[in-house]
ROSE-4610 file (N, C-alpha, C; in Angstrom, 1 decimal, always signed):
// ROSE-4610
residu = [M/M/M/T/T/T/V/V/V/V/V/V/R/R/R/V/V/V/A/A/A/V/V/V/L/L/L/G/G/G/L/L/L/A/A/A/S/S/S/L/L/L/W/W/W/T/T/T/A/A/A/S/S/S/P/P/P/A/A/A/P/P/P/T/T/T/D/D/D/G/G/G/S/S/S/P/P/P/G/G/G/T/T/T/A/A/A/L/L/L/P/P/P/D/D/D/E/E/E/L/L/L/A/A/A/R/R/R/V/V/V/L/L/L/T/T/T/D/D/D/Y/Y/Y/E/E/E/D/D/D/A/A/A/W/W/W/K/K/K/Q/Q/Q/K/K/K/D/D/D/A/A/A/A/A/A/G/G/G/L/L/L/A/A/A/Q/Q/Q/L/L/L/F/F/F/T/T/T/D/D/D/D/D/D/G/G/G/F/F/F/V/V/V/M/M/M/S/S/S/P/P/P/G/G/G/H/H/H/P/P/P/P/P/P/V/V/V/R/R/R/G/G/G/R/R/R/A/A/A/A/A/A/I/I/I/R/R/R/E/E/E/H/H/H/Y/Y/Y/S/S/S/G/G/G/H/H/H/G/G/G/G/G/G/P/P/P/L/L/L/A/A/A/L/L/L/R/R/R/V/V/V/L/L/L/D/D/D/F/F/F/A/A/A/V/V/V/E/E/E/G/G/G/S/S/S/T/T/T/G/G/G/F/F/F/V/V/V/L/L/L/G/G/G/G/G/G/Y/Y/Y/A/A/A/R/R/R/A/A/A/E/E/E/G/G/G/E/E/E/P/P/P/D/D/D/I/I/I/G/G/G/K/K/K/F/F/F/T/T/T/L/L/L/T/T/T/L/L/L/K/K/K/K/K/K/G/G/G/A/A/A/D/D/D/G/G/G/R/R/R/W/W/W/L/L/L/I/I/I/H/H/H/S/S/S/D/D/D/M/M/M/D/D/D/N/N/N/A/A/A/N/N/N/T/T/T/P/P/P/R/R/R]
num = [1/1/1/2/2/2/3/3/3/4/4/4/5/5/5/6/6/6/7/7/7/8/8/8/9/9/9/10/10/10/11/11/11/12/12/12/13/13/13/14/14/14/15/15/15/16/16/16/17/17/17/18/18/18/19/19/19/20/20/20/21/21/21/22/22/22/23/23/23/24/24/24/25/25/25/26/26/26/27/27/27/28/28/28/29/29/29/30/30/30/31/31/31/32/32/32/33/33/33/34/34/34/35/35/35/36/36/36/37/37/37/38/38/38/39/39/39/40/40/40/41/41/41/42/42/42/43/43/43/44/44/44/45/45/45/46/46/46/47/47/47/48/48/48/49/49/49/50/50/50/51/51/51/52/52/52/53/53/53/54/54/54/55/55/55/56/56/56/57/57/57/58/58/58/59/59/59/60/60/60/61/61/61/62/62/62/63/63/63/64/64/64/65/65/65/66/66/66/67/67/67/68/68/68/69/69/69/70/70/70/71/71/71/72/72/72/73/73/73/74/74/74/75/75/75/76/76/76/77/77/77/78/78/78/79/79/79/80/80/80/81/81/81/82/82/82/83/83/83/84/84/84/85/85/85/86/86/86/87/87/87/88/88/88/89/89/89/90/90/90/91/91/91/92/92/92/93/93/93/94/94/94/95/95/95/96/96/96/97/97/97/98/98/98/99/99/99/100/100/100/101/101/101/102/102/102/103/103/103/104/104/104/105/105/105/106/106/106/107/107/107/108/108/108/109/109/109/110/110/110/111/111/111/112/112/112/113/113/113/114/114/114/115/115/115/116/116/116/117/117/117/118/118/118/119/119/119/120/120/120/121/121/121/122/122/122/123/123/123/124/124/124/125/125/125/126/126/126/127/127/127/128/128/128/129/129/129/130/130/130/131/131/131/132/132/132/133/133/133/134/134/134/135/135/135/136/136/136/137/137/137/138/138/138/139/139/139/140/140/140/141/141/141/142/142/142/143/143/143/144/144/144/145/145/145]
x = [-19.8/-18.7/-18.8/-17.7/-17.6/-17.1/-17.8/-17.4/-16.8/-15.6/-14.8/-14.5/-14.9/-14.7/-13.4/-12.4/-11.1/-10.9/-10.5/-10.1/-8.6/-8.3/-6.9/-6.7/-5.8/-5.5/-6.8/-7.8/-9.0/-10.1/-9.7/-10.6/-11.1/-12.4/-13.0/-12.7/-12.3/-12.1/-12.9/-13.1/-13.9/-13.0/-12.9/-12.1/-13.1/-12.9/-13.8/-13.0/-13.5/-12.8/-13.8/-13.4/-14.3/-14.0/-15.1/-14.9/-13.9/-13.0/-11.9/-12.4/-12.0/-12.3/-11.5/-11.8/-11.1/-10.3/-10.0/-9.4/-7.9/-7.3/-5.9/-5.6/-6.6/-6.3/-6.1/-5.6/-5.3/-6.5/-6.2/-7.2/-7.4/-8.0/-8.2/-7.0/-6.7/-5.5/-5.8/-4.7/-4.8/-4.1/-4.5/-3.7/-2.3/-1.3/+0.1/+0.4/-0.2/+0.1/-0.4/-1.5/-2.0/-1.2/-0.9/-0.2/+1.1/+1.8/+3.0/+3.0/+1.9/+1.7/+1.7/+1.0/+1.0/+2.3/+2.9/+4.2/+5.3/+5.3/+6.3/+6.0/+4.7/+4.4/+4.9/+4.6/+5.1/+6.6/+7.3/+8.8/+9.3/+8.8/+9.2/+8.9/+7.7/+7.3/+8.2/+8.5/+9.4/+10.8/+11.2/+12.6/+12.6/+11.4/+11.2/+11.7/+11.4/+11.8/+10.8/+10.8/+9.7/+9.8/+11.0/+11.1/+10.6/+10.8/+10.3/+8.8/+8.2/+6.8/+6.2/+6.8/+6.2/+6.2/+7.2/+7.2/+6.1/+5.5/+4.3/+3.1/+3.1/+1.9/+1.9/+0.8/+0.7/+1.3/+1.7/+2.3/+1.4/+0.1/-0.8/-1.6/-1.0/-1.6/-1.9/-2.7/-3.1/-2.8/-2.4/-2.4/-3.4/-4.3/-5.4/-5.3/-4.5/-4.3/-5.1/-5.5/-6.3/-5.5/-6.2/-5.6/-4.8/-4.8/-4.0/-4.8/-4.6/-5.2/-4.7/-5.4/-4.9/-3.6/-2.7/-1.4/-1.4/-1.0/-1.1/+0.2/+0.6/+1.8/+2.9/+3.8/+4.9/+5.8/+6.2/+7.1/+6.5/+5.2/+4.5/+4.3/+4.1/+3.9/+5.2/+6.3/+7.7/+7.9/+7.6/+7.8/+6.9/+5.6/+4.7/+5.1/+5.7/+6.1/+7.5/+8.2/+9.6/+9.6/+10.5/+10.6/+9.5/+8.7/+7.6/+7.9/+7.4/+7.6/+7.8/+8.0/+8.2/+7.5/+7.3/+6.6/+5.2/+4.9/+3.6/+3.3/+2.0/+1.5/+0.1/+0.0/-1.3/-2.1/-3.4/-4.3/-5.5/-5.8/-6.9/-8.2/-9.2/-10.6/-11.4/-11.1/-11.9/-11.1/-11.4/-10.7/-11.6/-11.3/-12.0/-11.1/-11.3/-10.6/-11.5/-11.6/-12.4/-11.5/-11.0/-10.2/-8.9/-8.6/-7.3/-7.5/-8.6/-8.9/-9.3/-8.8/-9.2/-9.1/-9.5/-9.4/-9.0/-8.5/-8.2/-8.6/-9.4/-9.8/-9.1/-8.6/-7.9/-7.7/-7.0/-6.6/-5.1/-4.6/-3.1/-2.9/-1.7/-1.2/+0.3/+0.9/+2.3/+3.0/+2.3/+2.9/+1.8/+2.2/+1.2/+0.6/-0.7/-1.4/-1.9/-1.4/-1.9/-3.3/-4.1/-5.3/-5.0/-5.9/-5.7/-5.8/-4.9/-4.9/-5.5/-5.7/-6.3/-6.8/-7.3/-7.9/-7.5/-7.5/-7.1/-8.0/-8.0/-8.5/-7.4/-7.2/-6.3/-7.1/-7.0/-7.5/-6.3/-6.5/-5.3/-5.6/-4.6/-4.6/-3.5/-3.8/-2.8/-2.1/-0.8/+0.0/+0.1/+0.6/+0.7/+1.6/+2.5/+3.4/+2.8/+1.5/+0.8/+1.1/+1.8/+2.1/+1.1/+0.5/-0.5/+0.2/-0.4/+0.1/-1.0/-0.7/-1.7/-2.1/-3.3/-3.8/-4.2/-4.8/-5.1/-5.0/-4.5/-4.3/-4.9/-6.0/-6.6/-6.6/-6.2/-6.2/-6.6/-7.0/-7.2/-7.2/-6.9/-6.8/-8.1/-8.1/-9.3/-9.7/-8.8/-9.2/-9.9/-10.9/-11.6/-10.7/-11.0/-10.2/-10.6]
y = [+6.3/+7.2/+7.4/+7.4/+7.6/+9.0/+9.7/+11.1/+10.9/+11.5/+11.4/+12.8/+13.0/+14.3/+14.2/+15.1/+15.1/+16.4/+16.3/+17.6/+17.8/+18.9/+19.3/+20.6/+20.6/+21.8/+22.4/+21.6/+22.1/+22.6/+22.6/+23.0/+21.8/+21.7/+20.6/+20.6/+19.5/+19.4/+18.2/+18.1/+17.0/+16.2/+14.9/+14.1/+13.1/+12.8/+11.9/+10.7/+9.5/+8.3/+7.5/+6.9/+6.0/+4.6/+3.8/+2.4/+1.7/+0.9/+0.2/-1.2/-1.7/-3.1/-4.0/-5.3/-6.3/-7.2/-6.9/-7.8/-7.5/-6.7/-6.4/-5.1/-4.5/-3.2/-2.1/-0.9/+0.1/+0.4/+0.7/+1.1/+2.6/+3.0/+4.4/+5.0/+6.2/+7.0/+7.6/+7.6/+8.1/+9.5/+10.4/+11.6/+11.1/+11.9/+11.6/+11.1/+11.8/+11.5/+10.1/+9.6/+8.3/+7.3/+7.7/+6.8/+6.4/+7.3/+7.0/+5.8/+5.7/+4.5/+3.2/+3.2/+1.9/+1.7/+2.7/+2.5/+2.1/+2.7/+2.2/+0.8/+0.4/-1.0/-1.9/-1.6/-2.5/-2.6/-1.5/-1.6/-2.4/-2.2/-3.0/-4.5/-4.8/-6.2/-6.9/-6.2/-6.7/-7.0/-6.2/-6.3/-7.2/-7.8/-8.6/-7.9/-6.6/-5.7/-5.6/-6.5/-6.5/-5.3/-4.8/-3.6/-2.4/-2.3/-1.2/-1.2/-2.4/-2.6/-2.1/-2.6/-2.2/-0.7/+0.0/+1.5/+2.2/+1.5/+2.1/+2.1/+1.4/+1.3/+2.2/+2.5/+3.3/+2.4/+3.1/+2.3/+1.1/+1.3/+0.3/-0.4/-0.4/-0.9/-2.4/-2.8/-4.2/-4.8/-6.1/-6.9/-8.0/-8.2/-9.2/-10.1/-11.1/-12.1/-13.3/-13.9/-15.2/-16.3/-17.0/-18.1/-17.8/-16.5/-16.0/-15.1/-15.1/-14.1/-12.7/-11.7/-10.3/-10.1/-9.3/-9.0/-7.5/-7.1/-5.7/-5.1/-3.9/-3.2/-3.4/-2.4/-2.5/-3.7/-4.0/-5.1/-6.4/-6.6/-7.9/-7.9/-6.8/-6.7/-7.0/-6.5/-6.8/-8.3/-8.9/-10.3/-11.1/-10.7/-11.4/-11.4/-10.2/-10.1/-10.7/-11.0/-11.5/-12.7/-12.7/-13.8/-13.8/-12.8/-12.8/-11.7/-11.8/-10.8/-11.4/-10.5/-10.9/-10.0/-10.4/-9.6/-9.1/-7.9/-7.3/-6.1/-6.0/-4.9/-4.6/-3.4/-3.1/-2.2/-2.4/-1.6/-1.1/+0.1/+0.7/+0.6/+0.1/+0.0/+1.2/+1.7/+2.8/+3.3/+4.6/+5.2/+6.4/+6.8/+8.0/+8.5/+9.8/+10.4/+11.4/+11.4/+12.3/+12.8/+14.0/+14.5/+13.7/+13.1/+12.4/+10.8/+10.4/+9.0/+8.7/+7.6/+7.2/+5.7/+5.3/+3.9/+3.7/+2.6/+2.2/+0.8/+0.5/-0.8/-1.2/-2.4/-2.7/-4.2/-4.4/-5.8/-5.9/-7.1/-7.2/-8.4/-8.2/-9.2/-9.3/-10.3/-10.4/-9.4/-8.9/-7.9/-7.0/-5.7/-4.8/-5.3/-5.1/-5.5/-7.0/-7.8/-9.1/-9.1/-10.1/-10.2/-10.3/-9.7/-9.8/-11.2/-11.5/-12.8/-12.7/-11.4/-11.2/-9.8/-9.5/-8.1/-7.7/-6.4/-5.8/-4.6/-4.3/-3.1/-2.5/-1.2/-0.5/+0.6/+0.6/+1.8/+2.6/+3.9/+4.8/+5.9/+6.3/+7.5/+8.4/+9.7/+10.7/+11.0/+10.9/+11.2/+12.6/+13.0/+14.4/+15.1/+14.4/+15.1/+15.2/+14.8/+14.9/+13.7/+12.8/+11.6/+10.5/+9.9/+8.9/+7.6/+6.8/+5.5/+4.5/+3.3/+2.2/+1.9/+1.9/+1.5/+0.0/-0.4/-1.9/-2.3/-3.5/-4.1/-5.5/-5.6/-6.9/-7.4/-8.6/-9.1/-10.6/-11.0/-12.4/-12.7/-14.0/-14.4/-14.5/-14.5/-14.6/-16.1/-17.0/-18.4/-19.0/-19.8/-20.4/-21.4/-21.5/-22.4/-23.8]
z = [-5.0/-4.6/-3.1/-2.5/-1.0/-0.7/+0.1/+0.5/+1.9/+2.0/+3.3/+3.8/+5.0/+5.6/+6.4/+6.2/+6.8/+7.5/+8.8/+9.5/+9.4/+8.8/+8.7/+9.4/+10.4/+11.2/+11.7/+12.1/+12.6/+11.6/+10.3/+9.3/+8.6/+8.4/+7.7/+6.2/+5.6/+4.2/+3.7/+2.4/+1.9/+1.0/+1.2/+0.3/-0.3/-1.6/-2.3/-2.8/-2.5/-3.0/-3.7/-4.9/-5.6/-5.1/-5.1/-4.6/-5.5/-4.8/-5.6/-5.9/-7.1/-7.5/-6.6/-6.6/-5.8/-6.7/-8.0/-8.9/-9.0/-8.1/-8.2/-8.9/-9.5/-10.1/-9.1/-9.5/-8.5/-7.6/-6.4/-5.4/-5.3/-4.2/-3.9/-3.4/-3.8/-3.4/-2.0/-1.2/+0.2/+0.2/+1.1/+1.3/+1.8/+1.5/+1.7/+3.2/+4.1/+5.5/+5.9/+5.3/+5.5/+4.6/+3.4/+2.5/+3.1/+3.8/+4.4/+5.4/+6.1/+7.0/+6.2/+5.1/+4.3/+3.6/+3.1/+2.5/+3.4/+4.6/+5.7/+6.1/+6.2/+6.6/+5.5/+4.2/+3.1/+3.2/+3.3/+3.3/+4.5/+5.7/+6.8/+6.7/+6.2/+6.0/+5.0/+3.9/+2.8/+3.4/+4.3/+4.9/+6.2/+6.5/+7.7/+8.9/+9.0/+10.1/+11.2/+12.1/+13.1/+14.0/+14.3/+15.1/+14.4/+13.1/+12.3/+12.2/+12.0/+12.0/+13.3/+14.4/+15.8/+16.0/+15.4/+15.6/+14.8/+13.9/+13.2/+14.0/+15.1/+16.0/+17.2/+17.7/+19.0/+20.1/+21.2/+22.3/+22.7/+22.7/+23.2/+22.0/+20.8/+19.6/+19.6/+18.7/+18.6/+17.2/+17.2/+16.0/+16.2/+15.3/+15.4/+14.2/+14.3/+13.2/+13.3/+12.2/+12.3/+13.0/+13.8/+14.5/+15.7/+16.1/+17.2/+18.1/+19.4/+20.3/+20.0/+20.3/+20.1/+20.7/+20.0/+20.5/+20.8/+22.0/+22.4/+22.9/+22.4/+22.8/+21.8/+21.7/+20.7/+20.9/+22.2/+22.4/+22.0/+22.3/+21.9/+20.4/+19.7/+18.3/+17.6/+18.1/+17.6/+17.7/+18.8/+19.0/+18.0/+17.9/+17.0/+15.6/+15.1/+13.7/+13.4/+14.5/+14.3/+13.4/+12.4/+11.5/+10.4/+10.4/+9.3/+8.4/+7.2/+6.2/+4.8/+3.8/+2.4/+1.5/+0.3/-0.7/-0.3/-0.5/-0.1/-0.9/-1.3/-1.9/-1.3/-0.7/-0.1/-1.0/-1.0/-1.9/-1.0/-1.1/-0.3/-1.0/-0.3/-0.7/-0.3/+1.0/+1.5/+2.7/+3.1/+4.2/+4.7/+5.9/+6.5/+7.6/+7.9/+9.0/+9.6/+10.9/+11.7/+12.9/+12.8/+13.9/+13.9/+15.1/+15.3/+15.1/+14.6/+14.4/+12.9/+12.4/+11.1/+10.9/+9.7/+9.3/+7.9/+7.5/+6.2/+6.0/+5.0/+4.6/+3.3/+3.2/+2.0/+1.7/+0.7/+0.3/+0.2/+0.2/+0.0/-0.9/-1.6/-2.6/-2.4/-3.1/-3.1/-4.0/-5.0/-5.9/-6.4/-6.7/-7.2/-8.5/-8.6/-9.8/-9.8/-8.8/-8.7/-7.9/-8.1/-7.3/-5.8/-5.0/-3.5/-3.0/-2.1/-1.4/+0.0/+0.4/+1.7/+1.8/+3.0/+3.3/+4.7/+4.9/+6.2/+6.6/+7.9/+8.4/+9.3/+9.2/+10.1/+10.7/+12.0/+12.8/+13.1/+12.8/+13.0/+14.0/+14.7/+15.6/+15.3/+15.4/+15.1/+16.5/+16.5/+17.7/+18.0/+19.1/+19.5/+18.6/+17.9/+17.0/+15.6/+15.4/+14.1/+13.2/+13.6/+12.8/+13.0/+11.9/+12.0/+12.4/+13.3/+13.8/+13.7/+13.6/+13.6/+15.1/+15.3/+16.7/+16.6/+15.5/+15.3/+13.9/+13.7/+12.4/+12.5/+11.6/+11.6/+10.1/+9.9/+8.5/+8.5/+7.3/+7.0/+5.6/+5.3/+3.9/+3.2/+1.9/+1.1/+0.9/+1.2/+1.0/+2.2/+2.0/+3.1/+3.9/+5.2/+6.0/+5.9]
């Protein structure tokens, strides 16, 4: 069992998450404010909405995809994601939040309940408005090259 300490309005809270299996079964539940980031990402990816995806990132955020150099900044992220997208189901394996920084580790599939075809890490930062944004997104497929 993973114990996660979360700061909410300056008060320390304790969140507990059980390790998630990697066979496509349900993963760990996220607090709503973090779950929104993943839900918005899934929705924008499914719609092939590169501009919408870029808006989920910090101004100086990164995308670190296999076979490509790091991409930095919303304009570059929008260009990088242009023409990409399709079916996507994200599943959380682990997460933590400390103050205004957090991370999510997970797997992805083409549909909920299917086995993961890849994995990801998201580094998150809370904006001045209290909204969580992606600072870095790194992913890779589960198949060997």
